[in-house]
NULUM-400667 format. One line per 2 residues: their letters; for each residue x, y, z of N, C-alpha, C, O. Coordinates in Angstrom, 2 decimals. Example, Ala and Ser with C-alpha at 12.3 -4.5 7.8 and 13.67 -1.06 7.14 Angstrom:
2
as> 13.19,-5.69,7.80,12.30,-4.50,7.80,13.20,-3.30,7.80,14.24,-3.32,8.46  12.85,-2.25,7.08,13.67,-1.06,7.14,12.90,0.03,7.87,13.41,1.14,8.04
***
This chain:
229
xx> -57.07,11.93,-17.56,-56.63,12.90,-16.57,-57.19,14.59,-17.24,-57.06,15.13,-18.34  -57.75,14.95,-16.10,-58.19,16.05,-16.64,-57.41,17.56,-16.50,-56.85,17.91,-15.46
xx> -57.47,18.27,-17.54,-56.65,19.54,-17.59,-57.24,20.89,-17.23,-56.70,21.98,-17.40  -58.50,20.66,-16.68,-59.28,21.86,-16.12,-58.60,22.68,-14.97,-58.72,23.90,-14.91
xx> -57.83,21.89,-14.01,-57.51,22.46,-12.78,-56.08,22.87,-13.12,-55.55,22.64,-14.20  -55.48,23.52,-12.05,-54.38,23.89,-12.23,-53.06,23.04,-11.81,-51.90,23.35,-12.04
xx> -53.59,21.72,-11.05,-52.70,21.30,-10.13,-52.88,19.49,-10.63,-52.75,18.47,-9.94  -53.24,19.65,-12.08,-53.57,18.13,-12.67,-52.57,17.65,-13.20,-52.68,16.52,-13.70
xx> -51.27,18.35,-13.27,-49.99,17.84,-14.05,-49.14,17.04,-12.91,-49.27,17.20,-11.70  -48.36,16.24,-13.49,-47.56,15.42,-12.58,-46.64,16.33,-11.76,-46.11,17.34,-12.23
xx> -46.52,15.97,-10.76,-45.37,16.66,-9.68,-44.09,16.17,-9.92,-43.79,15.37,-10.81  -43.23,16.73,-9.00,-41.76,16.09,-9.24,-41.80,15.08,-8.32,-42.54,15.14,-7.34
xx> -40.90,13.91,-8.59,-40.79,12.79,-7.79,-40.02,13.05,-6.30,-39.22,13.96,-6.05  -40.44,12.11,-5.49,-39.56,12.18,-4.36,-37.97,12.13,-4.73,-37.20,13.04,-4.40
xx> -37.62,11.07,-5.37,-36.29,11.34,-5.78,-35.61,12.34,-6.27,-34.41,12.40,-6.00  -36.17,13.27,-7.02,-35.83,14.53,-7.40,-35.99,15.36,-6.20,-35.15,16.25,-6.16
xx> -36.66,15.34,-5.38,-36.77,16.26,-4.28,-35.87,16.11,-3.42,-35.37,17.07,-2.84  -35.40,14.43,-3.13,-34.15,14.25,-2.04,-32.88,14.76,-2.77,-31.95,15.39,-2.27
xx> -33.03,14.35,-4.05,-31.60,14.56,-4.83,-31.42,16.15,-4.86,-30.33,16.73,-4.87  -32.56,16.68,-4.85,-32.38,18.46,-5.04,-31.66,18.65,-3.51,-30.50,19.03,-3.37
xx> -32.44,18.36,-2.55,-32.20,18.79,-1.26,-30.48,18.38,-1.09,-29.68,19.22,-0.68  -30.11,17.17,-1.40,-28.86,16.97,-1.22,-27.76,17.67,-2.10,-26.62,17.86,-1.70
xx> -28.22,18.04,-3.32,-27.36,18.88,-4.09,-27.03,20.30,-3.76,-25.99,20.89,-4.04  -28.38,20.91,-2.93,-28.41,22.04,-2.45,-27.20,21.88,-1.31,-26.22,22.62,-1.42
xx> -27.26,21.08,-0.40,-26.50,20.94,0.63,-25.10,20.88,0.55,-24.27,21.53,1.19  -24.94,19.95,-0.38,-23.42,19.77,-1.00,-22.75,20.87,-1.65,-21.57,21.20,-1.52
xx> -23.93,21.58,-2.60,-23.08,22.92,-3.06,-22.86,23.76,-1.99,-21.72,24.22,-2.06  -23.55,24.22,-0.91,-23.33,24.95,0.31,-21.98,24.67,0.97,-21.14,25.55,1.17
xx> -21.86,23.34,1.30,-20.65,23.22,1.88,-19.59,23.24,1.11,-18.50,23.55,1.57  -19.78,22.87,-0.31,-18.46,23.13,-1.24,-18.32,24.54,-1.59,-17.23,24.77,-2.12
xx> -19.18,25.65,-1.43,-19.04,27.10,-1.43,-18.21,27.34,-0.23,-17.14,27.91,-0.41  -18.57,26.96,1.08,-17.64,27.17,2.26,-16.15,26.61,2.27,-15.24,27.06,2.96
xx> -16.09,25.58,1.40,-14.80,25.14,1.61,-14.01,25.68,0.42,-12.79,25.76,0.49  -14.64,26.02,-0.57,-14.02,26.92,-1.62,-13.66,28.24,-1.02,-12.54,28.66,-1.33
xx> -14.22,28.82,-0.40,-13.80,30.35,0.07,-13.02,30.40,1.27,-12.36,31.41,1.52  -13.03,29.26,2.16,-12.82,29.31,3.58,-11.26,29.15,3.68,-11.01,28.26,2.87
xx> -10.15,29.53,4.22,-8.78,29.31,4.25,-8.39,28.10,5.54,-7.55,28.30,6.42  -9.06,27.08,5.40,-8.71,26.29,6.64,-8.52,24.68,5.78,-8.88,23.60,6.24
xx> -7.96,24.88,4.67,-7.53,23.21,4.35,-6.64,22.47,4.77,-6.55,21.24,4.74  -5.76,23.48,5.28,-4.53,22.83,6.05,-4.13,23.88,7.06,-4.24,25.10,6.89
xx> -3.60,23.19,8.28,-3.28,24.42,9.34,-2.42,23.67,10.08,-2.34,22.45,10.02  -1.50,24.67,11.06,-0.75,24.06,11.93,-1.13,23.85,13.07,-2.08,24.53,13.48
xx> -0.58,22.91,13.90,-0.96,22.84,15.38,-0.71,23.99,16.28,0.42,24.48,16.39  -1.55,24.36,16.80,-1.15,25.32,17.71,0.06,25.31,18.80,0.64,26.32,19.20
xx> 0.25,24.35,19.09,1.40,24.07,20.15,2.72,24.06,19.68,3.72,23.95,20.39  2.67,24.22,18.10,4.13,24.06,17.65,4.86,25.47,17.38,6.07,25.60,17.20
xx> 3.78,26.62,17.39,4.06,28.04,17.28,4.72,28.02,16.03,5.85,28.51,16.02  4.29,27.59,15.03,4.88,27.61,13.72,4.62,28.96,13.05,3.58,29.42,13.53
xx> 5.10,29.72,12.19,5.10,30.63,11.40,4.30,30.38,10.33,4.03,31.35,9.63  3.83,29.29,10.02,2.87,29.03,8.96,1.54,28.96,9.81,1.60,28.22,10.79
xx> 0.37,29.58,9.59,-0.85,29.25,10.30,-1.91,28.40,9.74,-2.30,27.37,10.29  -2.37,28.85,8.62,-3.05,28.16,7.67,-3.65,28.65,6.33,-3.79,29.82,5.97
xx> -3.91,27.77,5.81,-4.07,28.20,4.10,-5.39,27.41,3.55,-5.86,26.39,4.05  -5.81,28.02,2.56,-6.91,27.70,1.70,-6.67,27.73,0.07,-5.62,28.09,-0.46
xx> -7.56,27.39,-0.45,-7.40,27.27,-2.01,-6.88,28.86,-2.70,-6.31,29.10,-3.76  -7.33,29.69,-1.68,-7.02,31.15,-2.35,-6.38,32.16,-1.26,-6.55,33.38,-1.38
xx> -5.53,31.53,-0.02,-5.38,32.47,0.81,-4.51,31.79,1.76,-4.86,30.75,2.32  -3.25,32.43,1.99,-2.41,31.74,2.84,-2.17,33.00,4.17,-2.08,34.21,3.97
xx> -2.13,32.38,5.36,-2.07,33.03,6.63,-0.60,32.72,7.28,-0.30,31.53,7.44  0.23,33.64,7.62,1.55,33.33,8.15,1.68,34.46,9.43,1.17,35.57,9.41
xx> 2.24,34.06,10.20,3.04,34.95,11.27,4.45,35.03,11.55,5.12,34.23,12.20  4.85,36.25,10.89,6.04,36.59,10.70,7.11,35.63,10.18,8.14,35.30,10.77
xx> 6.75,35.29,9.12,7.45,34.07,8.23,8.31,34.68,7.33,7.94,35.68,6.71  9.50,34.16,7.17,10.57,34.45,6.26,11.14,33.30,5.52,11.66,32.26,5.93
xx> 10.92,33.78,4.28,11.30,32.71,3.13,12.62,32.46,3.05,13.37,33.40,2.76  13.07,31.30,3.26,14.40,31.13,3.44,15.53,31.59,2.05,16.66,32.07,2.11
xx> 14.76,31.26,0.94,15.10,31.35,-0.33,15.18,32.79,-1.06,15.57,33.12,-2.18  14.75,33.36,-0.17,14.07,35.04,-0.85,15.55,35.82,-0.28,15.96,35.71,0.88
xx> 16.25,36.66,-1.39,17.43,37.07,-0.89,17.26,38.50,0.05,18.26,38.93,0.64  15.91,39.21,0.16,16.10,40.08,1.27,15.21,39.64,1.86,14.30,38.89,1.51
xx> 15.58,40.35,3.30,15.19,40.10,4.55,13.50,40.44,4.45,13.31,41.61,4.13  12.50,39.82,4.60,11.32,40.46,4.36,10.28,39.47,5.25,10.34,38.26,5.03
xx> 9.47,39.89,6.10,8.68,39.01,6.87,7.32,39.17,6.21,6.98,40.33,5.97  6.41,38.10,5.86,5.40,37.58,5.80,4.26,37.68,6.96,4.31,36.94,7.94
xx> 3.35,38.54,6.82,2.43,38.26,8.22,1.16,38.70,7.84,0.91,39.68,7.14  0.22,37.75,8.46,-1.11,38.04,7.97,-1.90,37.01,7.02,-1.46,36.01,6.46
xx> -2.95,37.47,7.01,-3.73,36.58,5.94,-3.92,37.39,4.58,-4.38,38.53,4.59  -3.54,36.76,3.43,-3.60,37.60,2.13,-3.92,36.66,0.95,-3.53,35.50,0.87
xx> -4.88,37.46,-0.19,-5.00,36.25,-1.12,-3.80,36.06,-1.80,-2.84,36.83,-1.78  -3.91,34.82,-2.50,-2.74,34.24,-2.89,-2.07,35.00,-4.15,-0.88,34.97,-4.44
xx> -3.10,35.70,-4.85,-2.61,36.42,-5.97,-2.02,37.99,-5.83,-1.49,38.63,-6.73  -2.30,38.46,-4.31,-2.02,39.74,-4.05,-0.49,39.84,-4.20,0.37,38.98,-4.40
xx> -0.42,41.48,-4.00,1.05,41.78,-4.40,2.17,41.25,-3.16,3.38,41.05,-3.28  1.41,41.11,-2.08,2.04,40.78,-0.89,2.94,39.43,-1.16,4.12,39.52,-0.84
xx> 2.60,38.52,-1.57,2.80,37.36,-2.12,3.44,36.92,-3.45,3.65,35.79,-3.86  3.73,38.33,-4.11,4.10,38.17,-5.72,5.67,37.43,-5.58,5.86,36.41,-6.24
xx> 6.47,37.83,-4.93,7.92,37.23,-4.63,7.89,35.68,-4.56,8.75,35.06,-5.18  6.79,34.90,-3.71,7.00,33.75,-3.31,5.60,32.80,-3.96,5.33,31.66,-3.60
xx> 4.81,33.64,-5.01,3.89,33.11,-5.32,4.01,31.46,-5.89,3.30,30.50,-5.59  5.08,31.53,-6.72,5.61,30.35,-7.50,5.81,29.41,-6.55,5.47,28.27,-6.85
xx> 6.41,29.65,-5.11,6.46,28.34,-4.25,4.98,28.00,-3.58,4.57,26.84,-3.47  4.26,29.09,-3.17,2.96,29.14,-2.67,2.00,28.36,-3.42,1.14,27.66,-2.90
xx> 2.21,28.53,-4.90,1.39,27.83,-5.80,2.16,26.92,-6.77,2.93,27.35,-7.63  1.89,25.56,-6.54,2.68,24.49,-7.31,1.83,24.12,-8.32,0.67,24.48,-8.15
xx> 2.06,23.50,-9.31,1.53,23.01,-10.41,0.09,22.32,-9.77,-1.02,22.85,-9.87  0.37,21.05,-9.09,-0.76,20.47,-8.56,-1.64,21.16,-7.54,-2.77,20.69,-7.39
xx> -1.28,22.18,-6.85,-2.34,22.96,-6.38,-3.37,23.70,-7.51,-4.60,23.73,-7.45  -2.73,24.14,-8.28,-3.42,24.71,-9.40,-4.20,23.75,-10.10,-4.91,24.21,-11.00
xx> -4.23,22.67,-9.94,-5.10,21.43,-10.69,-6.22,21.38,-9.81,-7.38,21.40,-10.22  -5.80,21.30,-8.34,-7.02,21.33,-7.35,-7.93,22.68,-7.34,-9.14,22.69,-7.11
xx> -7.36,23.50,-7.55,-8.21,24.90,-7.56,-9.25,24.58,-8.83,-10.46,24.73,-8.65  -8.80,24.20,-9.96,-9.36,24.14,-11.29,-10.64,23.27,-10.79,-11.81,23.65,-10.84
xx> -10.11,21.87,-10.26,-11.06,20.73,-10.16,-12.32,21.29,-9.18,-13.52,21.09,-9.37  -11.79,21.94,-8.24,-12.80,22.36,-7.28,-13.61,23.79,-7.85,-14.72,24.16,-7.47
xx> -12.97,24.29,-8.60,-13.83,25.47,-9.42,-14.85,25.06,-10.43,-15.93,25.59,-10.69  -14.23,23.92,-10.99,-15.32,23.51,-11.98,-16.57,22.58,-11.30,-17.72,22.56,-11.75
xx> -16.09,21.82,-10.13,-17.04,21.24,-9.14,-18.05,22.26,-8.77,-19.22,21.93,-8.90  -17.81,23.30,-8.39,-18.84,24.39,-7.88,-19.72,24.88,-8.90,-20.93,25.01,-8.71
xx> -19.01,25.22,-10.24,-20.00,25.47,-11.29,-20.94,24.47,-11.70,-22.11,24.79,-11.90  -20.45,23.01,-11.88,-21.48,21.99,-12.22,-22.49,21.94,-11.06,-23.64,21.62,-11.38
xx> -22.26,22.21,-9.77,-22.87,21.88,-8.65,-24.18,22.88,-8.77,-25.36,22.54,-8.80  -23.62,24.26,-8.85,-24.90,25.61,-8.92,-25.67,25.36,-10.28,-26.86,25.65,-10.28
xx> -25.05,24.80,-11.56,-25.60,24.72,-12.60,-26.79,23.64,-12.57,-27.83,23.75,-13.23  -26.42,22.39,-11.56,-27.54,21.40,-11.27,-28.63,21.91,-10.40,-29.80,21.53,-10.49
xx> -28.11,22.93,-9.43,-29.13,23.27,-8.55,-30.20,24.18,-9.50,-31.38,24.21,-9.17  -29.81,24.82,-10.52,-30.74,25.69,-11.18,-31.56,24.77,-12.28,-32.55,25.30,-12.79
xx> -31.24,23.58,-12.62,-31.92,22.90,-13.15,-32.99,22.47,-12.33,-34.17,22.69,-12.61  -32.59,21.82,-11.26,-33.58,21.04,-10.52,-34.77,22.20,-9.95,-35.97,21.95,-9.92
xx> -34.27,23.25,-9.60,-35.16,24.14,-9.02,-36.17,24.56,-10.29,-37.23,25.06,-9.91  -36.00,24.45,-11.63,-36.96,24.75,-12.69,-37.85,23.54,-12.65,-39.05,23.61,-12.94
xx> -37.22,22.38,-12.29,-37.92,21.28,-12.50,-39.08,21.04,-11.13,-40.19,20.51,-11.15  -38.39,21.61,-10.08,-39.23,21.53,-8.95,-40.30,22.48,-8.72,-41.23,22.27,-7.94
xx> -40.13,23.67,-9.52,-41.32,24.74,-9.44,-42.36,24.56,-10.79,-43.34,25.28,-10.97  -41.91,23.40,-11.74,-42.44,23.13,-12.81,-42.55,24.41,-13.95,-43.65,24.63,-14.47
xx> -41.36,25.23,-14.31,-41.42,26.26,-14.73,-40.10,26.36,-15.65,-38.95,26.23,-15.23  -40.52,26.64,-17.15,-41.67,26.72,-17.82,-42.34,25.61,-18.00,-41.77,24.77,-18.70
xx> -43.78,25.25,-17.41,-44.32,23.91,-17.36,-44.43,23.18,-18.46,-44.29,21.99,-18.18  -44.69,23.44,-19.94,-44.70,23.00,-20.73,-43.35,22.03,-21.41,-43.32,20.91,-21.91
xx> -42.28,23.07,-21.15,-41.01,22.68,-21.38,-40.47,21.75,-20.48,-39.68,20.88,-20.83  -40.93,21.92,-19.23,-40.40,20.89,-18.23,-41.19,19.49,-18.45,-40.59,18.42,-18.30
xx> -42.44,19.54,-18.76,-42.99,18.13,-19.08,-42.54,17.34,-20.42,-42.62,16.12,-20.60  -42.12,18.16,-21.17,-41.89,17.63,-22.47,-40.16,17.07,-22.55,-39.69,16.24,-23.34
xx> -39.51,17.77,-21.57,-38.19,17.33,-21.31,-37.66,17.03,-20.25,-36.44,17.00,-20.05  -38.61,16.76,-19.38,-37.99,16.71,-17.85,-37.00,15.47,-17.93,-36.24,15.39,-16.96
xx> -36.90,14.71,-18.68,-36.07,13.42,-18.45,-34.71,13.86,-18.90,-33.73,13.28,-18.44  -34.57,14.73,-19.67,-33.45,15.19,-20.21,-32.92,16.19,-19.34,-31.69,16.15,-19.28
xx> -33.61,17.33,-18.44,-33.22,18.04,-17.45,-32.57,17.11,-16.35,-31.39,17.25,-16.05  -33.24,16.31,-15.86,-32.79,15.49,-14.97,-31.44,14.70,-15.27,-30.56,14.44,-14.44
xx> -31.47,14.33,-16.74,-30.05,13.40,-16.95,-28.98,14.69,-16.91,-27.95,14.49,-16.26  -29.12,15.71,-17.41,-28.25,16.78,-17.36,-27.76,16.98,-16.17,-26.54,17.06,-16.07
xx> -28.65,17.12,-14.87,-28.32,17.28,-13.44,-27.91,16.06,-12.88,-27.30,16.10,-11.81  -28.15,14.88,-13.48,-27.42,14.01,-12.93,-26.02,13.63,-13.00,-25.30,13.10,-12.15
xx> -25.78,14.03,-14.24,-24.33,14.21,-15.01,-23.51,15.36,-14.17,-22.47,15.23,-13.53  -24.12,16.25,-14.35,-23.45,17.60,-13.51,-22.97,17.07,-12.08,-21.80,17.19,-11.72
xx> -24.11,16.39,-11.16,-23.81,16.03,-9.80,-22.62,14.91,-9.67,-21.88,14.82,-8.69  -22.54,13.97,-10.99,-21.88,12.90,-11.15,-20.21,13.54,-11.29,-19.27,13.29,-10.54
xx> -20.20,14.45,-12.52,-18.91,14.98,-12.62,-18.30,15.76,-11.64,-17.10,16.03,-11.68  -19.22,16.21,-10.58,-18.69,17.20,-9.35,-18.33,16.63,-8.34,-17.58,17.07,-7.47
xx> -19.06,15.14,-8.40,-18.47,14.10,-7.31,-16.92,13.56,-7.71,-16.01,13.28,-6.93  -16.91,13.51,-9.05,-15.77,12.98,-9.42,-14.57,13.88,-9.46,-13.42,13.50,-9.23
xx> -15.00,15.26,-9.80,-13.83,16.10,-9.75,-13.35,16.55,-8.24,-12.22,16.95,-7.99  -14.30,16.43,-7.40,-13.98,16.53,-5.81,-13.21,15.49,-5.36,-12.24,15.74,-4.64
xx> -13.51,14.15,-5.72,-12.67,12.99,-5.33,-11.34,13.29,-5.98,-10.45,12.83,-5.25  -10.84,13.87,-7.07,-9.61,13.99,-7.91,-8.98,15.11,-6.94,-7.84,14.99,-6.49
xx> -9.81,16.20,-6.66,-9.13,17.15,-5.97,-8.56,17.18,-4.64,-7.49,17.67,-4.31  -9.72,16.38,-3.67,-9.12,15.97,-2.38,-8.12,14.65,-2.45,-7.31,14.44,-1.55
xx> -8.23,13.90,-3.44,-6.87,12.94,-3.27,-5.63,13.50,-3.83,-4.53,13.16,-3.39  -5.76,14.23,-4.65,-4.39,15.06,-5.10,-3.88,15.91,-3.89,-2.73,15.78,-3.48
xx> -4.83,16.84,-3.29,-4.39,17.43,-2.25,-3.69,16.88,-1.11,-2.57,17.16,-0.68  -4.69,15.91,-0.63,-4.36,14.88,0.26,-3.09,14.00,0.47,-2.63,13.45,1.47
xx> -2.63,14.07,-1.03,-1.40,13.12,-1.28,-0.33,14.14,-1.37,0.86,13.86,-1.22  -0.77,15.36,-1.64,0.65,16.02,-1.99,0.81,17.30,-0.83,1.71,18.14,-0.93
xx> 0.03,17.31,0.02,0.22,18.66,0.79,1.33,18.22,1.84,1.58,18.97,2.79  1.94,17.14,1.70,3.08,16.82,2.58,4.20,16.88,2.25,5.09,16.33,2.90
xx> 4.42,17.52,1.18,5.86,17.47,0.29,6.59,18.44,1.20,6.04,19.41,1.71  7.84,18.12,1.36,8.64,18.97,2.02,9.06,20.22,1.09,9.48,21.23,1.65
xx> 8.97,20.19,-0.31,9.28,21.44,-1.18,8.25,22.14,-1.16,8.29,23.00,-2.04  7.07,22.18,-0.36,6.02,22.95,-0.42,6.05,23.57,0.79,6.93,24.43,0.82
xx> 5.27,23.43,2.06,5.34,24.11,3.13,6.00,23.44,4.09,5.67,22.30,4.43  7.32,24.32,4.79,8.20,23.94,5.49,7.48,22.94,6.68,6.31,23.08,7.03
xx> 8.33,22.00,7.19,7.89,21.35,8.46,6.37,20.64,8.32,5.46,20.83,9.14  6.27,19.86,7.23,4.85,19.56,7.00,4.40,18.53,8.37,3.20,18.59,8.65
xx> 5.00,17.87,8.98,4.55,17.33,10.14,3.96,18.03,11.22,3.47,17.51,12.23  4.05,19.50,10.91,3.74,20.59,12.11,2.23,20.71,11.63,1.58,21.42,12.40
xx> 1.60,20.28,10.72,0.39,20.52,10.06,-0.65,19.41,10.01,-0.32,18.25,10.29  -1.73,19.70,9.71,-2.60,18.59,10.00,-4.05,19.19,8.73,-4.25,20.39,8.50
xx> -4.78,18.19,8.16,-5.72,18.76,7.25,-7.10,18.84,8.14,-7.56,18.03,8.94  -7.62,20.19,7.70,-8.39,21.06,8.54,-9.83,20.78,7.78,-10.07,19.99,6.87
xx> -10.80,21.83,8.56,-12.15,21.64,8.22,-12.86,21.81,6.97,-13.92,21.31,6.59  -12.02,22.67,6.35,-12.48,23.16,4.78,-12.38,22.08,3.99,-13.21,21.74,3.16
xx> -11.00,21.32,4.33,-10.96,20.06,3.51,-11.71,18.90,3.76,-11.68,17.96,2.97  -12.41,18.87,4.81,-13.20,17.95,5.32,-14.54,18.23,4.57,-15.23,17.36,4.04
xx> -14.86,19.83,4.59,-16.30,19.89,3.91,-16.45,19.32,2.43,-17.41,18.77,1.89  -15.10,19.65,1.94,-14.79,19.30,0.75,-14.88,17.77,0.19,-15.33,17.43,-0.90
xx> -14.43,17.03,1.09,-14.69,15.48,1.35,-16.26,15.21,1.38,-16.79,14.45,0.56  -16.91,15.81,2.28,-18.14,15.42,2.73,-19.10,15.71,1.66,-20.03,14.92,1.53
xx> -19.00,17.01,0.66,-19.50,17.41,-0.32,-19.44,16.52,-1.34,-20.45,16.38,-2.02  -18.15,15.69,-1.70,-18.05,15.01,-2.40,-18.86,13.79,-2.65,-19.27,13.40,-3.74
xx> -19.09,13.10,-1.14,-20.06,12.06,-1.01,-21.47,12.76,-1.45,-22.09,12.29,-2.41  -21.91,13.70,-0.84,-23.26,14.29,-0.98,-23.53,14.37,-2.49,-24.53,13.80,-2.93
xx> -22.60,15.13,-3.41,-22.89,14.95,-4.50,-23.18,13.73,-5.13,-24.15,13.68,-5.89  -22.36,12.53,-4.87,-22.45,11.15,-5.34,-23.77,10.51,-4.96,-24.28,9.71,-5.74
xx> -24.31,10.79,-3.92,-25.50,10.52,-3.52,-26.74,11.18,-4.25,-27.67,10.52,-4.72  -26.63,12.47,-4.28,-27.40,13.33,-4.96,-27.64,12.96,-6.61,-28.72,13.13,-7.18
xx> -26.75,12.56,-7.08,-26.47,11.96,-8.62,-27.20,10.62,-8.66,-27.76,10.30,-9.71  -27.23,9.71,-7.43,-28.08,8.39,-7.30,-29.23,8.61,-7.64,-29.71,8.10,-8.65
xx> -30.00,9.54,-6.70,-31.29,9.96,-6.71,-31.73,10.47,-8.00,-32.70,10.00,-8.60  -30.90,11.61,-8.50,-31.51,12.06,-9.68,-31.18,11.24,-10.84,-31.51,11.74,-11.91
xx> -30.70,10.31,-10.87,-30.69,9.05,-11.84,-31.74,8.32,-11.74,-32.32,7.97,-12.77  -32.20,7.94,-10.46,-33.50,7.20,-10.44,-34.78,7.96,-11.02,-35.66,7.39,-11.66
xx> -34.76,9.37,-10.71,-35.98,10.38,-11.54,-35.59,10.10,-12.79,-36.46,9.59,-13.49  -34.30,10.33,-13.39,-34.21,10.33,-14.91,-34.82,8.92,-15.51,-35.47,8.92,-16.56
xx> -34.58,7.85,-14.85,-35.13,6.72,-15.31,-36.59,6.70,-15.59,-37.11,6.46,-16.68  -37.27,7.03,-14.32,-38.61,7.26,-14.10,-39.19,8.24,-15.28,-40.13,7.82,-15.97
xx> -38.78,9.23,-15.47,-39.14,10.43,-16.48,-39.05,9.70,-18.00,-39.98,9.70,-18.81  -38.01,9.20,-18.16,-37.68,8.38,-19.32,-39.04,7.43,-19.75,-39.70,7.38,-20.79
xx> -39.12,6.88,-18.77,-40.44,5.85,-18.81,-41.93,6.44,-19.23,-42.78,6.05,-20.03  -41.84,7.74,-18.16,-43.12,8.43,-18.65,-43.29,9.41,-19.90,-44.35,9.95,-20.21
xx> -42.07,9.54,-20.59,-41.94,10.40,-21.70,-43.18,10.66,-22.31,-43.67,11.77,-22.11  -43.76,9.87,-23.01,-44.70,9.85,-23.82,-46.09,10.19,-23.13,-46.96,10.75,-23.79
xx> -46.27,9.86,-21.81,-47.33,10.44,-20.88,-47.43,11.79,-20.99,-48.34,12.49,-21.44  -46.35,12.08,-20.50,-46.04,13.63,-20.60,-46.27,14.46,-21.84,-46.88,15.53,-21.80
xx> -45.72,13.90,-23.02,-46.26,14.40,-24.19,-47.53,14.61,-24.49,-47.92,15.63,-25.06  -48.44,13.46,-24.08,-49.99,13.47,-24.62,-50.35,14.55,-23.59,-51.24,15.32,-23.95
xx> -49.86,14.72,-22.49,-50.40,15.69,-21.64,-50.22,17.22,-22.16,-51.18,17.99,-22.17  -49.22,17.51,-22.49,-48.88,18.71,-23.07,-49.76,18.91,-24.29,-50.10,20.04,-24.63
xx> -50.13,17.81,-24.95,-51.00,17.81,-26.33,-52.43,18.01,-25.60,-53.15,18.80,-26.22  -52.83,17.65,-24.80,-54.37,17.85,-24.34,-54.29,19.29,-23.86,-55.28,20.01,-23.98
xx> -53.29,19.68,-23.37,-53.23,21.19,-22.95,-53.62,21.88,-24.18,-54.25,22.88,-23.84  -53.51,21.81,-25.47,-53.43,22.72,-26.78,-54.27,21.72,-27.51,-53.73,20.86,-28.20
xx> -55.79,21.81,-27.37,-56.31,21.06,-28.13,-56.48,21.08,-29.58,-56.77,20.16,-30.35  -56.20,22.56,-29.84,-55.89,22.90,-31.49,-54.93,21.98,-32.05,-53.90,21.76,-31.40
xx> -55.12,21.38,-33.24,-54.21,20.74,-34.10,-53.27,21.52,-34.38,-52.13,21.32,-33.97  -53.59,22.48,-35.08,-52.53,23.54,-35.61,-51.52,24.14,-34.67,-50.55,24.72,-35.14
xx> -51.71,24.02,-33.27,-50.52,24.57,-32.58,-49.70,23.38,-32.02,-48.61,23.54,-31.48  -50.20,22.33,-32.16,-48.88,21.10,-31.93,-47.84,20.69,-32.88,-48.00,20.03,-33.91
xx> -46.83,21.13,-32.43,-45.77,20.71,-33.16,-44.83,19.55,-32.35,-43.60,19.52,-32.40  -45.55,18.77,-31.72,-44.91,17.56,-30.92,-45.29,16.72,-31.40,-46.45,16.54,-31.76
x> -43.91,15.64,-31.57,-44.13,14.32,-32.46,-43.87,13.43,-31.52,-43.92,12.22,-31.77
***
């Protein structure tokens, strides 16, 4: 293989390209699910004073919490940690929901970390580092995507099982899981598919690691510069 041209080094595999596309799409859906307040909402025809909620926001319409001693109406959409919800935050934020928040937050961090790694591999920058350690980079991206899929599975499973509790939102039979929750479920599957394709890339790069190391050595014919073993 000649090293005189600019484009004679091995390009990213199709598995990595496809896995990167899936990771980007799943990360975008996860970010939308993370930020939007439509994990669960009430049927419009029930005229419920609870409207909809997400991981970080609740929306009410003239809601009166029966266990609060003062006659206060909660109205509109507010951040869950806002002063407006201070008196009922313990009710709005049970332990299982905090676990769901933590899992989705970690999954989002892992997804975007994986996207950064994959982007560096696709751009082949820095070139020598990528050629030498691409199998490690792909392996890390695979682990991050797989962990994100597992965390999202736990998050949607916990939320889907606990959101009907009568000690949380009142009249749970008036509510249904909405599109933000659906995006989290789809993102879970996409992260799993992305992990599979990146795993295939990792295996191929592991088999080609000696060829990549030799290529880097050829790029620096001066033996004194070679520190690669």
